[in-house]
N, C-alpha and C positions, 0 to 999 in steps of 0.2 A: 568705333564710330557710332554715335547715336543717330537713329533715324528721326528726323524732324516730323515725319508723318507716320503715324502708327497703323495706317490701313495696310491691307495686303499689297505686296509689291506690284502685282499685276494691275491693281487699281491705281496706284500712284503713277505707274508708267503710262496708263491710259490717259490720265489727266495731264501729265507732263507732255505727251505727244499732242494732245488737243491744244494745249497752250501754244505750242510751236506752229500749229496749223493756223492759228488766229493772229500771230504776231511774229515778226522776225527776231525780236529781242524781248520775249515775255519775261515777266517777273516770276521766277520759279523758286524763290527763296522758301516758299511754303514746303517744298519737297526737299530742297538741298540744304536748308539752314540759311539764316539771314547773312551769315558771313562767308558763304561758300566761295566767293570770288576774291576775297580779301587777300592782298599780297600777290595775286596773279597778274600777269601782264594783261593789258586791255585786249579784248578780242579784235582781230583784224577785220572781221566781217561777221555777218549773221551765221554763216556756216561754221566758222571757228567758235563762235559763241555756243552754238548747239553742241559742237564736238566737246567743248570744255564741260558743258552741263551734263551731257550724256556720260562722260567719264566719271563725274561725281555721282550721278545716278547709279551707275554700275557698281561703284564702290559701296554705296549705301544699301541698295536694294537688290543687287545681283544683276545678271545679264537681262537684257530686254527680252520679255517673253515673246515667243513667236506664235 
């Protein structure tokens, strides 16, 4: 899987988290690819949306840095 954002994974995770602090349903295609949700069921709520996005982030950039 190609990473849409070529910055260090910790940097991408930082801005991903920041996006979710500002909005319940942020546009995160810049990190996940514009087609990341294509073919997936619609998220039930904002928590499910984030769960889906974090799963894709982990697949692309590795686990969330602690």
